[in-house]
C-alpha positions as CSV (number, residue, x, y, z in Angstrom):
1,M,6.9,-52.5,5.9
2,I,10.5,-51.8,5.1
3,R,9.5,-49.7,2.1
4,I,7.1,-47.7,4.3
5,L,9.9,-47.1,6.8
6,I,12.3,-46.0,4.2
7,L,9.7,-43.7,2.6
8,S,9.0,-42.1,6.1
9,V,12.7,-41.5,6.7
10,I,13.0,-39.9,3.3
11,I,10.0,-37.6,3.9
12,L,11.4,-36.7,7.4
13,I,14.8,-35.9,6.0
14,S,13.2,-33.8,3.1
15,S,11.1,-31.9,5.5
16,T,14.0,-31.2,7.8
17,V,16.1,-30.0,4.8
18,A,13.3,-27.8,3.7
19,A,12.8,-26.4,7.2
20,Q,16.5,-25.5,7.4
21,K,16.6,-23.7,4.0
22,A,19.1,-20.9,4.1
23,W,17.9,-17.5,3.0
24,S,19.9,-15.2,0.9
25,L,19.5,-11.4,1.2
26,K,17.7,-11.2,-2.1
27,E,15.3,-14.0,-1.0
28,C,14.6,-12.1,2.2
29,I,13.9,-8.9,0.4
30,D,11.7,-10.5,-2.3
31,Y,9.7,-12.5,0.3
32,S,9.1,-9.5,2.4
33,L,8.0,-7.4,-0.6
34,E,5.6,-10.1,-1.6
35,N,4.2,-11.0,1.8
36,N,4.5,-8.0,4.1
37,L,1.2,-7.2,5.6
38,E,1.7,-3.4,5.8
39,L,2.6,-3.4,2.1
40,K,-0.5,-5.4,1.3
41,Q,-2.6,-3.0,3.3
42,Q,-1.1,-0.1,1.3
43,S,-1.8,-1.9,-2.0
44,L,-5.5,-2.0,-1.0
45,Y,-5.5,1.8,-0.9
46,L,-4.0,1.6,-4.4
47,S,-7.0,-0.6,-5.5
48,V,-9.2,2.3,-4.3
49,S,-7.4,4.6,-6.6
50,E,-7.9,2.2,-9.5
51,N,-11.6,2.1,-8.7
52,N,-11.7,5.9,-8.7
53,L,-10.1,6.1,-12.1
54,F,-12.6,3.6,-13.5
55,A,-15.5,5.5,-12.0
56,S,-14.3,8.8,-13.5
57,K,-14.1,7.2,-16.9
58,M,-17.6,5.8,-16.6
59,N,-18.9,9.2,-15.6
60,L,-18.5,10.3,-19.3
61,F,-21.3,8.0,-20.3
62,P,-24.9,9.0,-20.2
63,S,-26.9,8.0,-17.1
64,L,-29.8,5.6,-17.6
65,N,-32.5,5.1,-14.9
66,A,-35.8,3.3,-14.8
67,G,-38.6,3.5,-12.4
68,V,-41.9,1.7,-11.6
69,N,-44.6,2.9,-9.2
70,Q,-47.8,1.2,-7.9
71,N,-50.4,3.5,-6.5
72,F,-53.5,2.8,-4.4
73,S,-56.1,5.6,-3.9
74,F,-59.1,5.3,-1.6
75,G,-62.2,7.5,-1.7
76,R,-62.7,10.5,-4.0
77,S,-59.6,11.3,-6.0
78,V,-58.5,12.5,-9.4
79,D,-57.2,9.8,-11.6
80,A,-53.8,10.8,-13.1
81,F,-54.5,9.3,-16.5
82,T,-58.2,10.2,-17.0
83,N,-58.1,13.6,-15.1
84,E,-61.6,12.7,-13.8
85,F,-62.9,12.4,-10.3
86,A,-63.3,8.8,-9.2
87,D,-65.3,7.8,-6.2
88,D,-64.2,4.2,-6.2
89,N,-60.8,2.8,-5.1
90,V,-58.3,3.4,-7.8
91,I,-55.3,1.2,-8.6
92,S,-52.7,2.7,-11.0
93,S,-49.3,1.9,-12.2
94,N,-46.7,3.9,-14.1
95,A,-43.3,3.2,-15.5
96,S,-40.6,5.4,-16.8
97,I,-37.0,5.4,-18.2
98,S,-34.8,8.4,-18.4
99,S,-31.3,9.3,-19.5
100,S,-29.1,12.4,-19.3
101,V,-25.6,13.3,-20.4
102,T,-23.4,16.3,-19.7
103,L,-22.3,17.9,-23.0
104,F,-20.0,20.5,-21.4
105,N,-19.1,21.4,-17.8
106,G,-15.8,23.3,-18.1
107,F,-13.8,20.1,-18.9
108,Q,-14.3,19.0,-15.3
109,K,-14.9,15.3,-16.1
110,I,-11.9,15.1,-18.5
111,N,-9.6,16.7,-15.9
112,T,-11.1,14.4,-13.2
113,I,-10.0,11.4,-15.3
114,R,-6.5,12.8,-15.7
115,K,-6.2,13.5,-12.0
116,A,-7.4,10.0,-11.0
117,D,-4.9,8.5,-13.4
118,I,-2.1,10.6,-11.9
119,D,-3.2,9.8,-8.4
120,L,-3.0,6.1,-9.2
121,Q,0.6,6.5,-10.5
122,S,1.5,8.5,-7.5
123,G,0.1,5.8,-5.2
124,Q,2.2,3.2,-7.1
125,Y,5.3,5.2,-6.4
126,D,4.4,5.6,-2.8
127,L,4.1,1.8,-2.5
128,E,7.5,1.4,-4.2
129,T,9.0,3.9,-1.7
130,A,7.6,1.9,1.2
131,G,9.1,-1.3,-0.4
132,N,12.5,0.4,-0.7
133,N,12.4,1.4,2.9
134,L,11.5,-2.1,3.9
135,A,14.4,-3.5,1.8
136,L,16.9,-1.2,3.6
137,T,15.5,-2.4,6.9
138,I,15.8,-6.0,5.9
139,T,19.4,-5.4,4.7
140,S,20.4,-3.8,8.0
141,A,18.9,-6.8,9.9
142,Y,20.6,-9.3,7.6
143,L,24.0,-7.6,8.0
144,Q,23.5,-7.5,11.8
145,I,23.2,-11.4,11.7
146,L,26.4,-11.6,9.7
147,Y,28.1,-9.3,12.2
148,S,26.8,-11.3,15.2
149,I,28.1,-14.5,13.6
150,E,31.6,-13.2,13.2
151,I,31.6,-11.8,16.7
152,L,30.5,-15.3,18.0
153,E,33.3,-16.9,15.9
154,T,35.8,-14.5,17.4
155,A,34.6,-15.2,20.9
156,N,34.9,-18.9,20.3
157,Q,38.4,-18.5,18.9
158,Q,39.4,-16.5,22.0
159,L,37.9,-19.1,24.2
160,Q,39.8,-21.9,22.5
161,I,43.1,-20.0,22.9
162,T,42.4,-19.4,26.6
163,E,41.5,-23.1,27.1
164,A,44.8,-24.1,25.6
165,Q,46.5,-21.5,27.8
166,L,44.8,-23.0,30.9
167,N,46.0,-26.5,30.0
168,R,49.6,-25.2,29.5
169,T,49.4,-23.2,32.7
170,Q,48.1,-26.2,34.7
171,K,51.1,-28.2,33.5
172,L,53.5,-25.5,34.5
173,V,51.9,-25.1,37.9
174,N,52.1,-28.9,38.4
175,A,55.8,-28.8,37.4
176,G,56.3,-25.9,39.9
177,S,57.4,-23.5,37.1
178,L,54.5,-21.2,37.8
179,P,52.6,-20.2,41.0
180,L,49.0,-21.3,41.6
181,Q,47.9,-17.7,41.2
182,A,48.8,-17.9,37.5
183,K,46.2,-20.7,37.0
184,Y,43.6,-18.7,38.9
185,E,44.2,-15.7,36.6
186,V,43.7,-17.8,33.5
187,E,40.6,-19.4,34.9
188,A,39.2,-15.9,35.6
189,Q,40.0,-14.9,32.0
190,L,38.3,-18.1,30.8
191,A,35.2,-17.3,32.8
192,T,35.1,-13.7,31.3
193,E,35.4,-15.0,27.8
194,E,32.7,-17.7,28.4
195,A,30.4,-14.8,29.4
196,S,31.4,-12.9,26.3
197,R,30.6,-16.0,24.2
198,V,27.2,-16.2,25.9
199,N,26.6,-12.6,25.1
200,A,27.6,-13.1,21.5
201,E,25.2,-16.1,21.3
202,N,22.4,-14.0,22.7
203,Q,23.2,-11.1,20.3
204,L,23.0,-13.6,17.4
205,L,19.7,-14.9,18.6
206,M,18.2,-11.5,18.9
207,A,19.5,-10.5,15.5
208,R,18.0,-13.6,13.9
209,L,14.7,-12.9,15.8
210,N,14.6,-9.4,14.5
211,L,15.0,-10.5,10.9
212,V,12.4,-13.2,11.3
213,Q,9.9,-10.7,12.7
214,L,10.6,-8.3,9.8
215,L,9.9,-11.2,7.4
216,Q,6.8,-11.9,9.5
217,L,7.6,-15.6,9.8
218,D,6.4,-17.8,12.6
219,N,9.4,-20.0,13.5
220,V,12.8,-18.6,14.4
221,D,14.4,-21.9,15.4
222,D,14.7,-23.3,11.8
223,F,15.6,-19.9,10.3
224,E,19.1,-19.7,8.8
225,I,20.7,-17.3,6.3
226,L,23.4,-17.7,3.7
227,I,26.8,-16.4,4.7
228,P,28.3,-14.7,1.6
229,D,31.8,-13.6,1.1
230,V,31.7,-9.9,1.9
231,G,35.5,-9.3,1.7
232,G,35.3,-8.2,-1.9
233,L,32.6,-5.6,-1.0
234,V,35.0,-3.9,1.4
235,E,38.0,-4.1,-0.8
236,S,36.2,-2.5,-3.7
237,S,35.0,0.5,-1.7
238,I,34.8,3.4,-4.2
239,L,32.8,6.5,-3.1
240,L,31.4,8.6,-5.9
241,P,30.8,12.3,-5.2
242,A,27.5,13.1,-3.5
243,E,26.3,15.4,-6.3
244,S,26.8,12.6,-8.8
245,I,24.8,10.2,-6.7
246,Y,22.1,12.8,-6.3
247,N,21.8,13.4,-10.0
248,E,21.3,9.7,-10.5
249,A,18.8,9.5,-7.8
250,L,16.6,12.2,-9.2
251,G,15.9,10.1,-12.3
252,H,14.6,7.0,-10.5
253,M,13.8,7.5,-6.8
254,P,10.0,6.9,-6.5
255,E,9.5,9.6,-3.9
256,I,10.7,12.2,-6.4
257,K,8.4,10.9,-9.1
258,S,5.5,10.7,-6.6
259,A,6.0,14.3,-5.6
260,A,6.1,15.5,-9.2
261,L,2.9,13.6,-9.9
262,K,1.2,15.1,-6.8
263,K,2.2,18.6,-8.1
264,R,0.6,17.7,-11.5
265,S,-2.5,16.4,-9.6
266,A,-2.8,19.7,-7.7
267,D,-2.7,21.6,-11.1
268,L,-5.6,19.4,-12.4
269,Q,-7.6,19.9,-9.2
270,Y,-7.2,23.7,-9.7
271,A,-8.4,23.3,-13.3
272,I,-11.4,21.3,-12.1
273,A,-12.3,24.0,-9.6
274,Q,-12.0,26.6,-12.3
275,G,-14.3,24.5,-14.5
276,S,-17.1,25.2,-12.0
277,R,-17.2,28.8,-13.3
278,Y,-18.3,27.7,-16.7
279,P,-22.0,27.0,-17.8
280,Q,-23.0,23.4,-17.8
281,I,-24.9,22.1,-20.9
282,S,-26.8,18.8,-20.6
283,L,-29.1,16.7,-22.7
284,S,-31.8,14.6,-21.2
285,A,-34.5,12.3,-22.6
286,S,-37.3,10.3,-20.9
287,Y,-40.1,7.9,-21.8
288,G,-43.1,6.9,-19.6
289,T,-46.4,5.2,-19.6
290,G,-49.0,4.0,-17.1
291,Y,-52.2,2.1,-16.3
292,S,-55.3,2.9,-14.2
293,N,-58.3,0.7,-13.4
294,A,-60.4,3.9,-13.3
295,R,-60.1,4.3,-17.1
296,K,-63.2,2.6,-18.6
297,T,-64.4,1.8,-22.1
298,I,-67.9,1.0,-23.3
299,D,-68.3,-2.7,-23.3
300,N,-72.0,-3.1,-24.4
301,I,-75.0,-0.9,-25.4
302,S,-78.7,-2.1,-25.0
303,P,-82.0,-0.2,-25.6
304,A,-83.8,1.0,-22.4
305,A,-87.3,2.5,-21.7
306,P,-87.8,5.9,-23.3
307,V,-87.4,8.9,-21.0
308,L,-90.0,11.7,-20.9
309,T,-88.0,14.8,-21.7
310,G,-90.8,17.5,-22.2
311,F,-93.9,18.6,-24.0
312,A,-94.8,20.0,-27.4
313,L,-97.9,21.5,-29.1
314,D,-99.5,19.7,-32.0
315,A,-101.2,21.4,-35.0
316,Y,-104.4,21.8,-33.0
317,G,-102.8,23.4,-30.0
318,N,-102.8,20.3,-27.8
319,Y,-99.9,19.4,-25.6
320,I,-98.3,16.1,-26.3
321,D,-95.5,14.2,-24.4
322,V,-92.1,14.1,-25.9
323,Y,-89.9,11.0,-25.3
324,Q,-86.2,10.4,-25.9
325,Y,-84.6,7.1,-26.7
326,N,-82.6,5.8,-23.9
327,F,-79.8,3.2,-23.8
328,N,-78.1,1.1,-21.1
329,Y,-74.3,1.1,-21.2
330,S,-71.9,-1.4,-19.6
331,Y,-68.3,-0.4,-18.9
332,A,-65.1,-2.4,-18.6
333,T,-61.5,-1.4,-17.6
334,R,-59.5,-0.6,-20.7
335,P,-56.9,-3.4,-21.3
336,F,-53.5,-3.1,-19.8
337,Q,-51.6,-3.2,-23.2
338,D,-53.9,-0.6,-24.7
339,Q,-53.4,1.8,-21.8
340,L,-49.6,1.4,-22.0
341,R,-49.9,2.4,-25.6
342,D,-52.4,5.2,-25.1
343,N,-50.6,6.7,-22.1
344,A,-47.1,6.7,-23.5
345,S,-45.2,9.9,-23.6
346,A,-41.6,10.9,-24.5
347,S,-39.5,14.0,-24.0
348,L,-36.2,15.4,-25.1
349,S,-34.6,18.4,-23.6
350,I,-31.4,20.4,-23.6
351,G,-30.6,22.7,-20.9
352,M,-27.9,25.2,-19.7
353,N,-27.1,26.0,-16.1
354,I,-25.2,29.2,-15.7
355,P,-23.5,29.8,-12.3
356,I,-24.1,33.3,-11.1
357,F,-23.9,33.2,-7.3
358,N,-23.8,30.2,-5.1
359,A,-22.8,31.5,-1.7
360,W,-19.2,32.0,-2.7
361,Y,-18.7,28.2,-2.9
362,T,-17.0,28.2,-6.3
363,N,-14.6,31.0,-5.4
364,T,-13.7,29.3,-2.1
365,R,-13.1,26.0,-3.9
366,V,-10.9,27.7,-6.5
367,A,-8.9,29.6,-3.7
368,N,-8.4,26.4,-1.8
369,A,-7.3,24.6,-4.9
370,R,-4.8,27.4,-5.6
371,I,-3.3,27.0,-2.1
372,E,-3.0,23.2,-2.5
373,R,-1.2,23.7,-5.8
374,N,1.3,26.1,-4.2
375,Q,1.7,23.5,-1.4
376,S,2.4,20.8,-3.9
377,V,5.1,22.9,-5.5
378,L,6.8,23.5,-2.1
379,Q,6.4,19.8,-1.2
380,Y,8.2,18.8,-4.4
381,E,11.1,21.2,-3.5
382,I,11.1,19.9,0.1
383,T,11.3,16.3,-1.2
384,E,14.2,17.1,-3.4
385,R,16.0,18.8,-0.6
386,Q,15.3,15.9,1.8
387,L,16.7,13.5,-0.8
388,F,19.8,15.7,-1.3
389,R,20.4,15.9,2.5
390,A,19.9,12.2,2.9
391,I,22.4,11.4,0.2
392,Q,24.9,14.0,1.6
393,Q,24.5,12.3,5.1
394,A,24.8,8.8,3.6
395,H,27.9,9.9,1.7
396,T,29.5,11.5,4.7
397,D,28.7,8.4,6.8
398,A,30.2,6.1,4.2
399,R,33.4,8.2,4.0
400,A,33.6,8.1,7.8
401,A,32.9,4.3,7.8
402,L,35.6,3.7,5.2
403,K,38.2,5.7,7.2
404,K,37.1,3.9,10.4
405,Y,37.5,0.6,8.7
406,E,40.9,1.4,7.4
407,A,42.0,2.6,10.8
408,A,40.5,-0.5,12.5
409,Q,42.3,-2.7,10.0
410,K,45.7,-1.1,10.7
411,A,45.1,-1.2,14.4
412,Y,44.1,-4.9,14.3
413,E,47.1,-5.9,12.1
414,A,49.5,-4.0,14.4
415,S,47.9,-5.6,17.5
416,K,48.0,-9.1,15.9
417,L,51.8,-8.7,15.3
418,S,52.2,-7.5,18.9
419,F,50.1,-10.4,20.2
420,D,52.1,-13.0,18.2
421,Y,55.3,-11.6,19.7
422,T,53.8,-11.6,23.2
423,Q,52.6,-15.2,22.7
424,Q,56.1,-16.3,21.7
425,R,57.6,-14.6,24.8
426,F,54.8,-16.1,26.9
427,D,55.6,-19.5,25.6
428,L,59.2,-19.0,26.7
429,G,58.1,-17.8,30.1
430,L,59.3,-14.2,29.6
431,V,55.8,-12.7,30.0
432,T,53.4,-13.1,32.8
433,S,49.8,-14.4,32.3
434,L,48.5,-11.0,33.2
435,D,50.4,-9.3,30.4
436,Y,49.5,-12.1,28.0
437,N,45.8,-11.8,28.8
438,S,45.9,-8.1,28.5
439,A,47.4,-8.4,25.0
440,K,44.9,-11.0,24.1
441,T,42.0,-8.9,25.3
442,Q,43.3,-6.0,23.3
443,L,43.4,-8.1,20.2
444,S,39.9,-9.4,20.8
445,R,38.6,-5.8,21.2
446,L,40.3,-4.6,18.0
447,A,39.0,-7.7,16.1
448,S,35.4,-6.8,17.3
449,D,36.0,-3.2,16.2
450,L,37.2,-4.3,12.8
451,I,34.2,-6.6,12.3
452,S,31.8,-3.8,13.4
453,S,33.5,-1.2,11.1
454,K,33.4,-3.7,8.2
455,Y,29.7,-4.3,8.3
456,D,29.0,-0.6,9.0
457,L,30.9,0.2,5.8
458,I,29.1,-2.4,3.8
459,F,25.7,-1.1,5.0
460,K,26.6,2.5,4.2
461,Q,27.8,1.4,0.7
462,K,24.5,-0.4,0.2
463,I,22.6,2.8,1.0
464,L,24.6,4.7,-1.6
465,D,24.0,1.9,-4.1
466,F,20.3,2.1,-3.3
467,Y,20.2,5.8,-4.1
468,R,22.0,5.0,-7.4
469,G,19.3,2.5,-8.3
470,I,21.6,-0.6,-7.9
471,E,19.8,-3.7,-6.6
472,I,20.5,-4.5,-3.0
473,K,22.3,-7.8,-2.8
474,L,25.4,-9.4,-1.3
C-alpha cells in the first residue's frame, strides 16, 4: 500500500512538472511550424501540386484501355460477326484492347512536366513564407510576455516601496511629526499602484493567452515561458545598412524565389500554348474479337428422301422423272474458343492532326499566356520592391527604436539619481509626501518606457536578422 502511495505521488509530481514545462522561443516556433492548422492546410495544397507533377509524368506513357460488351438482339437483325440476317434471338459478346501514344505535340507534355515541377517548388516556397510570417508573429507575442513580466515586476517593486513608505508615514503620524493628511496621500498612492499592478497582471494574462492561441494549445493556466537574458541583445545593437541587408535577403527570402519560379512557370505556360500550333502525331493499336450464338457450324449430315427436281427425255422420247439426292443437316453453335480465334482482328495506325482553324481558340490561349507571362515579370519586380520597402521600413524602425532606447535609458538613469536624492531628503523630512510620490511616479513611468523601448528594439532587431537569414532565437 505504501509503495502504491509513493508511486502515485511520483506520478502526480511528474505530471505536474510536465504540465509546467517552460517553453523557449525556439520551441514555440518549432511547435507552431509543426502543428499549426493553417500551415497543414496549405501543405495539403502542396500535395495537390505533387500529384499534378506525377500525373504529368505519367502522361508520357501510352494509354491502355480494354472493353467488353454483351449484346442481346430480339427479332430480325443482322449478326455482327456473320453479316447474315437472323430471325432468332441473338446473344453476342465482343472484347477489345487498345493503346495509343502521342509521338509529338509541340513539346506540350514535356513543358507541362517542367511547369508542374516549378509550380511544386513555388508552392514549397510559399509554404516557407507562411511559416516565416508565423515565426515573426510568435516572436512578437513571446516578447510581449517578457515585456509584461518586467512591467509586473516594476509594479510590484513600486508597490513594495509605497508599502514601506506607508509604514514609515504611519509611525511619523503616530509620533505627531506628520499630519494625518500625509498618511491619506500615501494610501491613495498605494491604491493607485495596486490598480497598476492589477492592470499589469491582466496585461500579462492576455499576452500569455495570445501566445497560447497562436500555438493553438488548449490550456493557458499551465503555460509558462523561459525568461532569457536579453540584456546582451540590446547592448550589441549593430545596424547594418539597409542596402546590405536587402542584398542578403535577395539570396534566401522564399517570396523572392517563389516569384522567380512563378515567372518561369508563366514562360512554360506560354510555350505550352504555342505548342498547340504544331501538328500532333500519334500512334495507336487495337486488338478485338467476339462471339455470337447465331454463328452455326454443321454438326451432322444424314441422307433424306430424294427430291423431284424435273423431267428428262429418254432415247425413245419418253419423259422420265429426275430426282436429286437430299440430305438432312443439323447445326450447332460454333464453340466459344473457336469464335474468339476466328473473329480476332488487330490494327495499327499512325495519324497526324494539323490545326488549321479552331474558332480562334489557340490564338486566344497564346495571347492570354503572353499576358500572364508579362504579369509574372511585373509581379517579380513588385515582390522585389515590396521586400526592399519592408527592409527599409524595418531598418528605419530599428534605428528609431535604438535612439528611443538610448534616450529612455539616459532619462531613467537621470530620474533614478533624482529619485534617490529625493528619497534621502524625504527620509530626513525635507520633502513632502506629495513631492516624493511625484518623483516615484516619474521614475516608474520612465522605467516602463525603458522596458517598452528595450523590447521594441529587440523585436526590430529580430526582424532585420530575419531578413538576413539568421535564425530567430533569444
